[in-house]
C-alpha positions as CSV (number, residue, x, y, z in Angstrom):
1,M,0.8,-1.8,20.8
2,E,2.9,-4.4,22.2
3,H,1.2,-3.2,26.0
4,E,-2.1,-3.7,24.5
5,I,-2.0,-7.3,22.8
6,S,-0.3,-8.1,26.3
7,D,-3.2,-7.1,28.2
8,L,-5.5,-8.9,25.4
9,T,-3.3,-11.6,25.8
10,R,-4.0,-11.6,29.7
11,Q,-7.6,-11.5,29.4
12,A,-7.8,-14.3,26.5
13,L,-6.8,-16.9,29.0
14,Q,-9.6,-15.5,31.3
15,G,-12.6,-16.8,28.4
16,P,-13.6,-17.0,24.6
17,I,-15.1,-13.2,24.0
18,A,-11.2,-11.5,25.1
19,F,-10.1,-14.4,22.9
20,E,-12.3,-13.2,19.8
21,A,-10.6,-9.7,20.7
22,L,-6.7,-10.5,20.6
23,E,-7.7,-12.4,17.5
24,R,-9.4,-9.6,15.7
25,L,-6.4,-7.2,16.6
26,V,-3.8,-9.8,15.4
27,R,-5.4,-10.2,11.8
28,T,-5.9,-6.6,11.4
29,T,-2.2,-5.8,12.8
30,A,-0.9,-8.3,10.4
31,L,-3.3,-7.3,7.1
32,R,-2.0,-3.4,7.8
33,I,1.6,-4.3,8.2
34,G,1.3,-6.2,5.0
35,S,-0.1,-3.7,3.0
36,E,2.8,-1.1,4.8
37,V,5.8,-3.7,3.0
38,L,3.9,-4.2,-0.2
39,E,3.5,-0.6,-0.7
40,T,6.9,0.7,0.1
41,M,8.3,-2.4,-2.4
42,L,6.1,-1.1,-5.1
43,N,6.9,2.4,-4.8
44,S,10.2,1.9,-4.2
45,A,11.1,1.1,-8.0
46,E,12.4,3.3,-9.5
47,Q,11.5,4.0,-13.0
48,P,13.5,6.0,-15.2
49,I,12.2,9.6,-16.3
50,H,12.9,10.7,-19.7
51,P,11.8,14.7,-21.5
52,S,9.8,13.2,-24.2
53,I,9.4,10.3,-26.1
54,T,8.1,9.7,-29.7
55,L,5.4,7.3,-29.9
56,P,5.7,4.8,-32.9
57,D,2.2,6.7,-34.4
58,G,4.2,9.7,-34.1
59,T,2.3,10.7,-31.2
60,V,4.8,12.7,-28.4
61,A,4.9,11.8,-24.7
62,S,6.5,14.0,-22.2
63,Y,6.8,13.6,-18.5
64,A,3.9,15.4,-16.2
65,G,5.5,14.1,-12.8
66,K,4.0,11.7,-10.0
67,R,0.6,10.8,-8.8
68,E,-0.8,8.8,-6.1
69,K,-3.2,6.3,-7.0
70,T,-5.0,4.4,-4.1
71,F,-5.8,0.7,-5.2
72,V,-8.1,-1.5,-2.7
73,C,-6.8,-5.0,-2.7
74,V,-7.4,-7.9,0.3
75,L,-4.7,-6.2,2.3
76,G,-6.4,-2.9,2.9
77,D,-5.9,0.3,0.7
78,I,-2.7,0.6,-0.8
79,T,-1.4,4.0,-2.5
80,L,0.9,3.8,-5.5
81,N,3.3,6.7,-7.2
82,E,3.0,6.4,-10.8
83,T,4.5,8.4,-13.6
84,A,2.0,10.5,-15.3
85,T,2.1,11.5,-18.6
86,R,0.7,14.0,-20.9
87,W,0.0,13.7,-25.0
88,I,1.4,16.3,-27.4
89,E,0.1,16.2,-30.7
C-alpha cells in the first residue's frame, strides 16, 4: 500500500489526472480503515449472556448464540455480531 501511494504521489506531481487517482485512493483507504475501526469497536462490547430470562408478559427468552448482521453506512459495510434470542412459550 505504501509503495502504491508513493508511486501515485510521484505521478500526482506530474499532472491533474494522476492527482485524481491519488485522491480517490486516499478517500477509499480512509473509509475502509474507518469502517474497520468502527466495526471492531462495536463488536468488542461484551454483552452479558443469560441462559434465559422471563419477560414482563411471562414469555421466556433464551440465549440462542451470536449471529452476524451487515449494515451499510457512509463508511461502507459494517458487520456486527449481535446476540440472538429465541422465544419459548
